[in-house]
C-alpha positions as a printed NumPy array, in Angstrom:
array([[ 25.946,  -5.766, -17.874],
       [ 22.619,  -4.465, -18.313],
       [ 19.398,  -5.26 , -15.703],
       [ 15.92 ,  -5.123, -17.158],
       [ 13.881,  -2.553, -15.442],
       [  9.898,  -2.321, -16.005],
       [  9.69 ,   0.944, -13.933],
       [  9.333,   2.992, -16.728],
       [  6.21 ,   1.791, -17.781],
       [  4.48 ,   2.151, -14.615],
       [  2.168,  -0.466, -12.52 ],
       [ -0.865,   0.86 , -14.815],
       [  0.643,  -0.716, -17.91 ],
       [  1.159,  -4.008, -16.487],
       [ -2.428,  -4.19 , -14.919],
       [ -3.893,  -2.92 , -18.633],
       [ -1.395,  -6.119, -20.038],
       [ -3.441,  -8.197, -17.237],
       [ -6.973,  -7.406, -18.209],
       [ -6.327,  -7.783, -22.173],
       [ -5.06 , -11.093, -20.971],
       [ -7.776, -12.07 , -18.844],
       [-10.222, -11.21 , -21.396],
       [ -8.501, -12.93 , -24.302],
       [ -9.068, -16.151, -22.261],
       [-12.61 , -15.352, -21.241],
       [-13.537, -14.797, -24.938],
       [-11.414, -18.22 , -25.657],
       [-13.333, -20.128, -22.971],
       [-16.904, -18.713, -24.643],
       [-15.232, -19.907, -28.169],
       [-14.622, -23.373, -27.086],
       [-17.601, -23.936, -24.586],
       [-20.462, -21.837, -26.067],
       [-19.994, -22.281, -29.969],
       [-23.148, -20.97 , -30.637],
       [-22.799, -17.656, -29.013],
       [-19.331, -17.376, -30.334],
       [-20.234, -17.721, -34.087],
       [-22.438, -14.566, -33.46 ],
       [-19.173, -12.714, -32.953],
       [-19.326, -10.597, -29.579],
       [-16.437,  -9.814, -27.885],
       [-16.479,  -9.457, -24.293],
       [-14.845,  -6.094, -23.469],
       [-15.145,  -5.998, -19.709],
       [-15.977,  -9.131, -17.196],
       [-16.035,  -8.234, -13.575],
       [-14.32 , -10.759, -11.047],
       [-17.67 , -12.129, -10.055],
       [-19.014, -12.395, -13.457],
       [-21.987,  -9.776, -12.149],
       [-20.954,  -7.161, -14.696],
       [-20.377,  -7.522, -18.182],
       [-19.575,  -5.257, -21.433],
       [-20.083,  -6.949, -24.52 ],
       [-19.838,  -5.4  , -28.32 ],
       [-21.613,  -6.892, -30.981],
       [-19.958,  -6.146, -34.494],
       [-21.716,  -5.171, -37.917],
       [-20.682,  -7.641, -40.6  ],
       [-21.759, -10.176, -43.084],
       [-22.925, -12.57 , -40.566],
       [-25.104, -10.036, -38.694],
       [-26.27 ,  -8.134, -41.736],
       [-29.856,  -8.486, -42.57 ],
       [-31.559,  -8.077, -45.92 ],
       [-31.675,  -4.46 , -46.075],
       [-27.972,  -4.034, -44.924],
       [-28.392,  -2.827, -41.492],
       [-28.206,  -5.307, -38.262],
       [-30.877,  -8.056, -38.268],
       [-32.946,  -7.909, -35.283],
       [-32.601, -11.729, -34.364],
       [-29.07 , -11.257, -34.286],
       [-29.45 ,  -8.615, -31.987],
       [-31.828, -10.191, -29.904],
       [-29.338, -13.488, -29.781],
       [-26.797, -11.361, -29.025],
       [-28.203,  -9.893, -25.731],
       [-30.167, -13.312, -25.01 ],
       [-27.788, -15.29 , -22.61 ],
       [-26.201, -12.782, -20.848],
       [-28.569, -12.286, -17.578],
       [-28.58 , -16.174, -17.317],
       [-25.185, -16.466, -17.728],
       [-24.552, -14.177, -14.879],
       [-26.918, -15.288, -12.366],
       [-26.426, -18.942, -13.293],
       [-22.617, -18.598, -12.446],
       [-23.103, -16.958,  -9.172],
       [-25.716, -19.198,  -7.951],
       [-24.255, -22.564,  -8.474],
       [-25.237, -25.844,  -9.86 ],
       [-28.018, -26.24 ,  -7.265],
       [-30.236, -23.497,  -9.129],
       [-31.864, -23.899, -12.705],
       [-31.906, -20.307, -14.407],
       [-34.03 , -19.865, -17.406],
       [-35.434, -17.155, -19.722],
       [-39.375, -17.405, -19.957],
       [-40.343, -14.514, -21.654],
       [-38.649, -11.758, -23.844],
       [-39.655,  -8.963, -25.506],
       [-37.705,  -6.458, -27.717],
       [-38.173,  -3.093, -29.157],
       [-36.189,  -1.889, -32.101],
       [-36.035,   2.087, -31.74 ],
       [-33.69 ,   2.294, -34.532],
       [-31.879,   1.172, -37.579],
       [-28.281,   0.572, -37.114],
       [-25.307,  -0.853, -39.255],
       [-22.475,  -0.026, -36.702],
       [-21.032,  -1.885, -33.719],
       [-23.504,  -2.46 , -30.878],
       [-22.549,  -2.486, -27.167],
       [-24.222,  -3.803, -24.415],
       [-23.586,  -3.554, -20.482],
       [-25.458,  -5.882, -17.909],
       [-24.863,  -5.706, -14.207],
       [-26.58 ,  -7.958, -11.396],
       [-25.908,  -6.646,  -8.014],
       [-24.783,  -8.807,  -5.184],
       [-27.747,  -7.917,  -3.048],
       [-29.903,  -9.252,  -5.944],
       [-28.246, -13.052,  -6.037],
       [-28.615, -12.771,  -2.3  ],
       [-32.548, -11.944,  -2.91 ],
       [-32.806, -14.575,  -5.331],
       [-31.284, -17.244,  -2.838],
       [-33.485, -15.912,   0.214],
       [-36.777, -16.327,  -2.136],
       [-35.444, -19.716,  -3.201],
       [-34.871, -20.708,  -0.081],
       [-38.191, -19.876,   1.193],
       [-40.504, -20.382,  -2.117],
       [-37.919, -22.592,  -3.8  ],
       [-38.516, -20.605,  -6.787],
       [-38.865, -17.002,  -8.015],
       [-39.029, -14.788, -11.588],
       [-36.813, -11.699, -11.937],
       [-37.547,  -9.117, -14.833],
       [-34.402,  -7.215, -16.401],
       [-34.041,  -4.548, -18.982],
       [-31.164,  -4.179, -21.417],
       [-30.393,  -1.396, -23.557],
       [-28.908,  -2.038, -26.637],
       [-26.23 ,   1.05 , -27.844],
       [-24.215,   2.198, -30.582],
       [-21.022,   3.617, -30.028],
       [-22.386,   6.92 , -29.799],
       [-24.602,   6.054, -26.983],
       [-28.075,   6.193, -28.919],
       [-30.4  ,   3.486, -27.91 ],
       [-31.04 ,   0.863, -30.459],
       [-33.302,  -1.498, -28.849],
       [-34.338,  -2.289, -25.508],
       [-35.071,  -5.998, -24.221],
       [-37.248,  -7.003, -21.548],
       [-36.497, -10.269, -20.296],
       [-38.031, -12.373, -17.591],
       [-35.541, -14.879, -15.942],
       [-36.85 , -18.066, -13.772],
       [-34.91 , -19.521, -10.873],
       [-35.618, -22.304,  -9.13 ],
       [-33.459, -24.255,  -6.325],
       [-33.048, -27.691,  -7.77 ],
       [-33.803, -31.32 ,  -5.718],
       [-29.856, -32.026,  -4.449],
       [-30.049, -35.323,  -6.224],
       [-30.707, -33.715,  -9.761],
       [-27.812, -30.556, -10.095],
       [-26.836, -29.323, -13.302],
       [-23.345, -28.896, -14.343],
       [-22.216, -25.445, -15.714],
       [-19.846, -26.381, -18.853],
       [-18.53 , -22.677, -18.336]])
């Protein structure tokens, strides 16, 4: 009788399988609950357990190509638009309203390759937001996002101003994600 042994694969093998499964499920959740964003074609390559750190790949294809055969600038902006709002909203919970109020994008270089973005919000930043909203009821934060090509060259820099407000308890907003 033969026994099935996974020891030859090592524990790292199963960790990688589990990570891939988690990303597959997360991308499926995005496809189901965030269809407008999903249609752009981004794929989350890394999502931390607390959703504060995200790494997203944006493909170059016929849906993201502009008139000149390069990435369409509006698609690049739409690709990075919800990332900080999503991370902050999911960490603060339904008693906070998190919205974009202003955005600027500087296109540094044209590209016809996949693009990569990494965003990170620290737990200290979340605590600082909660404390400021507790005393002042609202706050604004400015975040910068670097859009990179696979070689690490900057394609664009996005400056986002995020408005955060503590909601009245009788008016909670329920996250769909």
